[in-house]
C-alpha positions as CSV (number, residue, x, y, z in Angstrom):
1,M,28.2,-6.1,5.3
2,T,25.4,-7.4,7.6
3,A,22.6,-6.2,5.4
4,D,24.2,-7.6,2.2
5,L,24.9,-10.9,3.8
6,S,21.3,-11.2,5.2
7,E,19.9,-10.4,1.7
8,L,22.2,-13.0,0.1
9,I,21.1,-15.7,2.5
10,R,17.4,-14.8,2.1
11,T,17.4,-14.4,-1.7
12,R,20.3,-16.2,-3.3
13,L,21.1,-19.2,-1.0
14,K,19.1,-22.2,-2.2
15,D,20.3,-24.8,0.4
16,P,17.2,-26.4,1.9
17,R,19.1,-26.9,5.2
18,V,19.2,-23.2,5.8
19,G,16.0,-22.4,7.6
20,F,14.8,-19.1,9.2
21,A,18.2,-17.5,10.0
22,S,18.9,-13.9,10.9
23,I,22.3,-12.3,11.0
24,T,22.6,-10.6,14.5
25,R,26.1,-9.3,14.3
26,V,29.3,-9.5,12.2
27,E,32.7,-9.1,13.9
28,V,35.5,-8.3,11.5
29,S,39.1,-8.7,12.5
30,G,41.4,-5.6,12.4
31,D,43.2,-6.7,9.3
32,L,39.8,-7.4,7.5
33,R,40.9,-11.0,6.8
34,H,38.3,-12.8,9.0
35,A,34.7,-12.2,9.8
36,K,32.7,-14.0,12.5
37,V,29.1,-14.0,11.6
38,L,26.7,-14.5,14.5
39,V,23.4,-16.1,13.3
40,S,20.2,-16.6,15.2
41,V,18.2,-19.5,13.9
42,M,14.6,-20.2,14.8
43,G,13.7,-23.9,15.1
44,T,14.7,-27.0,17.0
45,P,18.3,-27.7,18.0
46,E,18.5,-30.2,15.0
47,E,17.2,-27.5,12.6
48,Q,19.7,-25.0,14.0
49,K,22.5,-27.5,13.5
50,E,21.5,-28.2,9.9
51,T,21.2,-24.5,9.2
52,M,24.7,-23.9,10.5
53,K,26.1,-26.8,8.4
54,G,24.4,-25.2,5.3
55,L,25.8,-21.8,6.0
56,K,29.3,-23.3,6.6
57,N,29.1,-25.1,3.3
58,A,27.9,-21.9,1.5
59,S,30.6,-19.7,3.0
60,G,32.6,-19.7,-0.3
61,F,29.6,-18.8,-2.4
62,L,28.5,-16.1,0.1
63,R,32.1,-14.7,0.2
64,H,32.2,-14.6,-3.6
65,E,28.8,-12.9,-3.8
66,L,29.9,-10.3,-1.2
67,A,33.0,-9.5,-3.1
68,S,30.9,-8.4,-6.1
69,R,28.9,-6.1,-3.8
70,L,31.5,-4.6,-1.5
71,T,34.6,-2.7,-2.3
72,L,37.2,-4.1,0.0
73,R,40.9,-4.8,-0.5
74,Y,40.4,-8.2,1.0
75,M,37.2,-10.2,1.3
76,P,37.2,-11.7,4.8
77,D,36.9,-15.4,5.4
78,L,33.4,-16.0,6.8
79,S,32.9,-18.2,9.9
80,F,29.4,-18.7,11.1
81,K,28.6,-19.0,14.8
82,L,25.2,-19.8,16.4
83,D,23.9,-16.8,18.4
84,T,21.6,-17.9,21.2
85,S,21.2,-14.5,22.8
86,I,17.6,-14.0,21.5
87,E,16.6,-17.4,22.9
88,E,18.3,-16.6,26.2
89,G,16.6,-13.3,26.4
90,A,13.2,-14.9,25.7
91,R,13.9,-17.5,28.5
92,I,14.8,-14.7,31.0
93,L,11.7,-12.7,30.0
94,G,9.6,-15.8,30.6
95,L,11.2,-16.2,34.1
96,I,10.5,-12.5,34.9
97,N,6.9,-12.9,33.8
98,Q,6.5,-16.0,35.9
99,V,7.9,-14.2,39.0
100,E,5.6,-11.3,38.4
101,Q,2.6,-13.6,38.1
102,E,3.5,-15.4,41.4
103,D,3.9,-12.0,43.1
104,R,0.4,-10.9,41.9
105,E,-1.1,-14.2,43.2
106,R,0.6,-13.8,46.6
107,A,-0.6,-10.2,46.9
108,R,-4.1,-11.3,46.0
109,A,-4.0,-14.2,48.5
110,A,-2.7,-11.8,51.2
111,E,-5.4,-9.3,50.4
112,E,-8.1,-12.0,50.6
113,A,-6.7,-13.2,54.0
114,N,-6.7,-9.6,55.3
115,I,-10.3,-9.1,54.2
116,A,-11.3,-12.4,55.9
117,E,-9.5,-11.4,59.1
118,Q,-11.2,-8.0,59.2
119,A,-14.6,-9.7,58.7
120,N,-13.9,-12.1,61.6
121,T,-12.8,-9.2,63.8
122,K,-16.1,-7.3,63.1
123,E,-18.1,-10.4,64.0
124,V,-16.4,-10.8,67.4
125,E,-17.2,-7.2,68.3
């Protein structure tokens, strides 16, 4: 269902509000009546909000199109939720890179201080 839904959004959905959206996961209820579609949207918070509105408005169209592609007894109702896990992962990776850079700078400063101290010790001898 994820691949079909991604393709429909990319090729058939003409809503200009829907920007660069990627389906990250689809969670279907046990009775197959409801599907929560997690969507990652690249862009500003306003663009993300507009994309989610566009997807919500297109849910009936997307559900109808999925029904013609999938063989299911019931076509689940689609609810779209913004998935921020990719953004959160990028933020955490940035923090890790920042800490690593600070550690390298501290190590370099400590090494330079050690070399200067050794040079001063040799001059005193």
